[in-house]
N, C-alpha and C positions, 0 to 999 in steps of 0.2 A: 181567488188568486193568491190571497195571503197564505193559505195552506200550501199551495204549490211553491211559493217563495221560500217558506220555512223548510219544506221537505227537500227542495233543491239544495239549500244551504247545508242541510244535514248530510246529504249524500256527498256533496263536495268536501265536507270536513272529513268524512271517512276516507275519501280518495287522497286528499292532501296529506293526511296522517300517514298513510301507507307510502305515498310518494316520498315524503320526508324521511321516513325510516329507511327506505331502500336507497335513498341518496346517501345516507350515512353509511350504509353497508357497501355500496358500489361506487359512490361518487357520481360523476356525470359521464360515465363510460359510454352511455348512449349517444353522446355528442358526436361520436365517430360515424354514426349511421347516416347514410343518405336518406332523404325524405322517402324515396321509393322503398327502402328497407323498412322504414317505419310503417309504411302502408302494408307491407307484407306481414309485419308483426301483428298489426291490428287484424289483418285477415285471418291469421292463425287462431287468434282468440275467438273471433266471430264464428269461424268454421267449427271450432270445438264446441261452442255453445249450441250451434245448430245440430251437430252430431249427437250431443247429449239429449237435446230436445227430441230428435227423431228416434233415437234408440231407447230412450227412457232409462238408461243406465250409464254409469261411467266407471272407469277402472283407475283413475287418478283422483286423489283426494280433493284437489281444488274444485270447488263448486262453480256453478255458472255466475254466482254473485261475484266471486273473485275475478272471473274473466271480464265481466262488465266493468269492474273497477279498473282492470288492466286496459280496456279499450279507452276509457275516459283519460287515464294517465298517458297512454301512448299517443292519443290524439293531441293532447296538450304539448307533449314533447315534439310531435311531428310539426306542429305549428311553430315551435321554436326553431326547428331545423329549417322550415321554409323561410323564416325570417333571417336566420343567421348563416345557414349552410352548415355542413358538417365541419367538425374540428377534430384534429388528432391530439389536441391538448385540452386540459381542463381549463378552458378560457372564461368560465363564468364562476363567480363565487356562489356559495350556497344561497345567500340572500338574493343575488341577481337571478339565479335559477328559479327560486321560489316565487319571486316577483313576476317573472315572465310566465311561469306555470299558472299561477293564480290569476294573472291578467287574462290569459286565454280562457280560463273557466268563467271569468266574469263576463267576457265578451260573448261566450256561448249562452250564458244565462240571460243576458240582455236580449239577445236574439230570440231565445225561447219565450221570454215574457211578451215580446212584440207579437210573435206568431201565436202564442197562447191566447192573447187578447182576440185576435182575428178568428181563430179556429174554435174558441170556446171550450178549451180543455178536452177536445175530442180524443186526445191520446189516452185519457183515463179509461176509455171504453175499448181500448185495443188490447190484444194479447201480447205477452212478452215475446212469443215467437214471431210476431209481426215486426217488433223492433229489431230482432235478430236479422230477419230478412231485409229490412230497410237498411240496416248497417251493411250487410253484404252487397246490396245494390249500390250503395254509396261507394263502397270499396271498388266495385267494378268500374263505376264512373271515374273514380280517382285514378285507377290504373290506366284507363283510356286517356285521360287528360295527361298523365305522366308520359305515356307512350307518344303523345302528341307534343311533347316538350313543353307542356304547360299551357299550350295555346287552346283557346276555345273560340267558337264562332258566336254561339247564342247562349252559352251556359255559364253558370257560376264557376269560379275557379276551385282549385284544390282546397284552399283554406275554408271555403264555405262548406265543402263536403265534410271536412274534419269537424267543423263546428256542429253540423247536423248530427254526425255520429256521436259526438259528446252528448248531445241532447237526447238522442234515442237511448243511449246507454243509461243516462240519468233517469229517464222515464222507467226503464226496466228496474233500476235500483229502487226507485220510489215504490214501485209495485212490490218488489221483494221485501223491502224494509217495513212497509206500512200497511200492506193489504194481506189479510189472512187467507181469503179464498181467491187467489189470483188465477186468472185464465192463462194457461201456458200456451 
């Protein structure tokens, strides 16, 4: 599990670096989005990954690696939106934003480590395309919960789905970053 811990941190550092650079370019303009719009942004990225996986080709330069990074970053932003709600002003400083962003990723990692203990790193034997499908399934669940105004009867809430999506995308990134002969 130490290897997983280190690889997870490596992936998160890649994502954090990109998040921070984009925040310098765009500020926190994303704060205007409702959580439902964040869900749709994540859906666009996951659907593009699946399309590329199914077709075996792409016409835009951004590879699936960058889309998984986008999913991780958008999920953390969506968790911030769930906590604070949308804002039409830049109501968070860069330091506050990074703290919340990183806190969400640490929460996801802690969840992954607990699940990883129980499941015995079964994710390492899965295909990247399965992570894509699981993310898409979590998005369908999230949209259903959103359509139900956030109410569930026997299921986890929207936040739990975002955390799981972060972890599935991190698993894909670990396979992309560290495994030579990955199963697509």
